[in-house]
Legacy VTK file of the C-alpha trace (Angstrom):
# vtk DataFile Version 3.0
C-alpha trace
ASCII
DATASET POLYDATA
POINTS 318 float
0.000 0.000 0.000
1.331 3.432 -0.920
0.870 6.358 1.475
-1.945 7.696 -0.688
-3.976 4.509 -0.807
-6.898 3.989 1.585
-6.233 1.557 4.418
-8.167 -1.701 4.711
-10.333 -0.043 7.377
-11.344 2.729 4.967
-12.066 0.260 2.155
-14.128 -1.979 4.455
-16.114 0.974 5.790
-16.737 2.292 2.284
-18.005 -1.098 1.166
-20.314 -1.379 4.192
-21.777 2.083 3.550
-22.213 1.412 -0.167
-24.042 -1.870 0.453
-26.127 -0.260 3.250
-24.730 -2.675 5.816
-24.022 0.607 7.613
-27.123 2.815 7.393
-28.737 5.713 9.208
-27.395 9.268 9.250
-25.593 9.111 12.594
-24.183 5.610 12.036
-22.820 6.537 8.606
-21.270 9.746 9.927
-19.592 8.023 12.868
-18.231 5.179 10.745
-16.786 7.587 8.167
-15.075 9.697 10.820
-13.573 6.660 12.532
-12.309 5.384 9.177
-10.388 8.661 8.746
-8.859 8.174 12.199
-7.802 4.662 11.161
-6.223 6.105 8.010
-4.348 8.711 10.063
-3.019 6.081 12.447
-2.237 3.495 9.774
0.032 5.457 7.411
3.663 6.555 7.658
4.100 9.310 5.049
7.383 11.083 4.448
5.957 14.610 4.576
3.008 16.636 5.888
1.875 17.098 2.291
1.788 13.341 1.752
-0.193 12.867 4.973
-2.841 15.386 3.874
-3.026 13.852 0.386
-3.578 10.426 1.946
-6.407 11.654 4.168
-8.058 13.436 1.243
-7.850 10.262 -0.864
-9.419 8.217 1.943
-12.196 10.793 2.287
-12.889 10.636 -1.464
-13.231 6.862 -1.260
-15.771 7.252 1.539
-17.648 10.143 -0.103
-18.147 8.278 -3.386
-20.150 5.533 -1.641
-23.219 7.714 -0.915
-22.670 11.126 -2.549
-26.211 12.333 -1.820
-26.207 11.443 1.892
-26.025 14.601 4.012
-24.328 13.236 7.125
-21.424 11.582 5.283
-19.844 14.707 3.742
-20.562 16.591 6.969
-18.447 14.091 8.907
-15.630 14.385 6.364
-15.788 18.194 6.463
-15.712 18.291 10.250
-12.554 16.189 10.453
-10.612 17.503 7.445
-11.220 21.158 8.327
-9.412 20.456 11.612
-6.458 18.769 9.876
-3.841 21.357 10.769
-0.139 21.242 11.621
3.419 21.731 10.355
4.542 18.125 10.797
3.080 14.646 10.362
2.678 13.868 14.057
0.804 17.110 14.756
-1.458 16.479 11.766
-2.083 12.905 12.910
-2.911 14.003 16.450
-5.272 16.745 15.276
-7.150 14.372 12.954
-7.552 11.730 15.652
-8.621 14.363 18.201
-11.173 15.787 15.732
-12.628 12.311 15.143
-12.888 11.619 18.868
-14.596 14.987 19.411
-17.009 14.386 16.525
-17.954 10.858 17.607
-18.387 11.964 21.226
-20.751 14.730 20.115
-22.565 12.245 17.879
-23.041 9.800 20.759
-24.574 12.508 22.948
-26.470 14.370 20.226
-29.863 12.689 20.389
-29.984 12.750 24.182
-28.992 16.428 24.280
-31.447 17.253 21.504
-34.231 15.435 23.337
-33.724 17.542 26.466
-33.882 20.758 24.434
-37.063 19.702 22.655
-38.674 18.461 25.871
-38.369 21.950 27.345
-40.801 23.184 24.675
-43.447 20.697 25.844
-45.620 21.266 28.923
-47.286 18.840 31.291
-50.598 17.758 29.760
-49.629 18.569 26.157
-50.842 16.584 23.185
-48.404 16.420 20.284
-48.943 15.489 16.639
-46.256 13.583 14.743
-45.636 12.846 11.073
-43.668 9.880 9.732
-41.062 8.295 12.023
-38.162 10.262 13.477
-35.996 9.077 16.365
-35.002 12.715 16.970
-38.656 13.764 17.312
-39.325 10.765 19.551
-36.346 11.735 21.725
-38.051 15.055 22.550
-41.320 13.377 23.566
-39.581 10.618 25.521
-37.414 13.161 27.370
-40.549 15.095 28.340
-42.064 11.906 29.738
-38.849 11.209 31.658
-39.153 14.704 33.165
-42.473 13.591 34.629
-44.706 15.371 32.119
-47.949 13.774 30.996
-47.855 13.721 27.180
-50.309 12.205 24.697
-49.885 11.897 20.939
-51.875 12.090 17.728
-49.873 10.081 15.194
-50.384 10.442 11.448
-50.153 7.071 9.701
-47.965 8.643 6.962
-48.831 6.952 3.715
-47.751 5.211 1.617
-45.376 3.236 3.851
-47.213 3.843 7.135
-44.112 4.814 9.121
-46.504 6.295 11.660
-47.194 2.771 12.851
-43.584 2.542 14.062
-43.951 5.863 15.877
-47.206 4.741 17.473
-45.659 1.515 18.746
-42.585 3.217 20.190
-44.627 5.936 21.889
-46.891 3.316 23.446
-43.769 1.517 24.707
-42.774 4.835 26.334
-46.149 5.013 28.086
-47.631 7.727 25.854
-51.370 7.415 24.999
-51.618 7.361 21.192
-54.395 8.146 18.720
-53.551 6.994 15.177
-55.210 8.995 12.369
-55.270 8.931 8.591
-53.153 11.659 7.005
-56.109 13.533 5.544
-57.611 14.022 9.019
-54.650 16.083 10.259
-56.360 19.485 9.958
-59.343 18.322 12.016
-57.182 16.986 14.832
-54.917 20.046 14.966
-57.675 21.659 17.039
-56.935 19.086 19.758
-53.132 19.298 19.886
-50.673 21.722 21.503
-47.543 21.049 19.429
-46.486 19.424 16.180
-43.105 17.667 16.306
-41.400 16.390 13.140
-37.923 15.263 12.134
-35.893 16.136 9.049
-34.099 14.333 6.265
-31.995 17.477 5.799
-32.113 21.209 6.520
-31.174 23.908 4.010
-29.163 27.047 4.726
-32.271 29.242 4.573
-33.957 27.124 7.251
-36.084 25.140 4.817
-36.882 21.685 6.192
-36.703 18.702 3.843
-38.727 15.897 5.377
-41.214 13.146 4.559
-43.801 14.329 2.027
-46.785 15.804 3.820
-44.710 17.784 6.303
-45.133 21.022 4.366
-48.919 20.784 4.195
-49.063 19.909 7.887
-46.920 22.947 8.736
-49.170 25.286 6.724
-52.255 23.902 8.476
-50.560 24.179 11.868
-49.686 27.825 11.256
-53.265 28.579 10.182
-54.530 26.878 13.353
-51.975 28.636 15.579
-50.326 25.375 16.640
-46.527 25.657 17.101
-44.450 23.232 15.058
-40.822 22.299 15.629
-38.301 20.246 13.714
-36.022 17.998 15.777
-32.794 17.248 13.907
-29.199 16.540 14.785
-26.702 18.902 13.178
-25.421 16.168 10.870
-28.676 16.791 8.965
-27.593 20.335 8.011
-26.940 20.706 4.274
-23.937 23.038 3.698
-24.091 22.743 -0.100
-27.257 24.843 -0.012
-25.152 27.824 1.084
-24.005 28.186 -2.509
-27.258 27.558 -4.325
-27.246 23.758 -4.396
-30.820 22.509 -4.564
-31.964 19.438 -2.659
-33.091 16.631 -4.934
-36.450 15.132 -4.008
-36.368 11.348 -4.344
-39.167 9.780 -6.379
-39.950 6.323 -5.054
-41.541 3.305 -6.710
-45.193 3.577 -7.755
-45.714 0.088 -6.314
-45.761 1.729 -2.852
-48.876 3.652 -3.907
-50.834 1.204 -6.061
-50.483 -2.485 -6.859
-50.130 -3.702 -10.426
-53.634 -5.186 -10.693
-55.326 -1.981 -9.526
-53.209 0.096 -11.870
-54.172 -2.039 -14.861
-57.845 -1.913 -13.872
-57.842 1.882 -13.758
-56.173 2.240 -17.134
-53.615 4.645 -18.532
-52.518 6.877 -15.627
-49.297 8.356 -14.333
-48.316 7.611 -10.734
-45.853 9.756 -8.784
-44.531 9.016 -5.318
-42.253 11.799 -4.010
-40.522 10.806 -0.781
-39.986 14.324 0.593
-41.163 17.906 0.397
-39.713 21.251 1.516
-41.272 23.301 4.310
-40.354 26.995 3.968
-38.846 28.482 7.145
-41.785 30.860 7.659
-43.996 27.898 8.574
-41.600 26.391 11.138
-41.388 27.837 14.666
-38.072 26.321 15.739
-35.349 23.890 14.744
-34.197 21.910 17.771
-30.648 20.499 17.695
-28.145 19.147 20.212
-26.661 22.666 20.274
-29.942 24.281 21.285
-33.034 25.615 19.526
-32.844 28.086 16.660
-35.250 30.168 14.602
-35.119 28.525 11.152
-33.646 31.633 9.512
-30.620 31.606 11.865
-29.636 27.956 11.385
-27.123 29.097 8.762
-24.890 30.509 11.531
-24.591 27.096 13.180
-24.065 25.453 9.796
-21.061 27.684 9.039
-19.620 27.218 12.523
-19.655 23.430 12.283
-18.976 22.722 8.618
-17.436 25.841 7.082
-18.404 28.150 4.268
-20.394 27.043 1.268
-19.974 23.743 -0.492
-16.340 23.292 0.495
-14.941 19.893 -0.456
-11.789 19.518 1.637
-11.365 15.979 0.286
-10.725 17.285 -3.248
-7.219 17.521 -4.674
-5.790 21.045 -4.107
LINES 1 319
318 0 1 2 3 4 5 6 7 8 9 10 11 12 13 14 15 16 17 18 19 20 21 22 23 24 25 26 27 28 29 30 31 32 33 34 35 36 37 38 39 40 41 42 43 44 45 46 47 48 49 50 51 52 53 54 55 56 57 58 59 60 61 62 63 64 65 66 67 68 69 70 71 72 73 74 75 76 77 78 79 80 81 82 83 84 85 86 87 88 89 90 91 92 93 94 95 96 97 98 99 100 101 102 103 104 105 106 107 108 109 110 111 112 113 114 115 116 117 118 119 120 121 122 123 124 125 126 127 128 129 130 131 132 133 134 135 136 137 138 139 140 141 142 143 144 145 146 147 148 149 150 151 152 153 154 155 156 157 158 159 160 161 162 163 164 165 166 167 168 169 170 171 172 173 174 175 176 177 178 179 180 181 182 183 184 185 186 187 188 189 190 191 192 193 194 195 196 197 198 199 200 201 202 203 204 205 206 207 208 209 210 211 212 213 214 215 216 217 218 219 220 221 222 223 224 225 226 227 228 229 230 231 232 233 234 235 236 237 238 239 240 241 242 243 244 245 246 247 248 249 250 251 252 253 254 255 256 257 258 259 260 261 262 263 264 265 266 267 268 269 270 271 272 273 274 275 276 277 278 279 280 281 282 283 284 285 286 287 288 289 290 291 292 293 294 295 296 297 298 299 300 301 302 303 304 305 306 307 308 309 310 311 312 313 314 315 316 317
């Protein structure tokens, strides 16, 4: 192996991410960061320049596995932007320290986020949820742990019914649950005190990209005067949007919406199944992260602090 080649640890991690053996935003981010630490420890370059080139090459190998995943490039940015020093040993130490700091923050993020979100909920509140988000659940569960009585109205979230997972996990936490069809959301907003959702990613302007239906729910909540918050770890922030990058909305299989027999019976129709939509920041009251809660329009400050300016790609060749 030359100094510029990825170590076996990097190659194994890249393969596991590519094949989705490693999945989930936080798990992917942590694995990628630890692979960079393994690269830093496992090479013996003859110059600081060679060390940096080796780390950039390892990061490119990792980045190419899931180029559209938000948390993966964020992990690489966090570590490589802290790769500083005049000699190899200082560079190595700073990379390893950055990885340890990042993984430690990652391990505590959901717990810290949950405490922040729980402070927005009062004893006796009823919350409405959409889709399934472990970050959103962390806020509700933390409120229950604080001794607050919380009940939930859970949208089923067609077409994959992820709301069923949320309902089961809230019941396990001792939260009374009412499951509703998605189209009944506006009616039941009159009975709830908060809406809590997660995020697939968050844009620099505070726009929230989440499971389709979130945007309509947010508009209805604003019209009804019901506060709505997004619970999301900072690895969900999308730095590329600082420089005009638009977030691609995944279109999923039509088979999730209609089976083949029903489609043939209806006749010649088009079927579209967007996975996400974008909620403009004016319809969201707060974005709750492990670093605290933020008005959506100010999330850009935290984004720059953690991951740098714009769509920087510190893994690219200089």
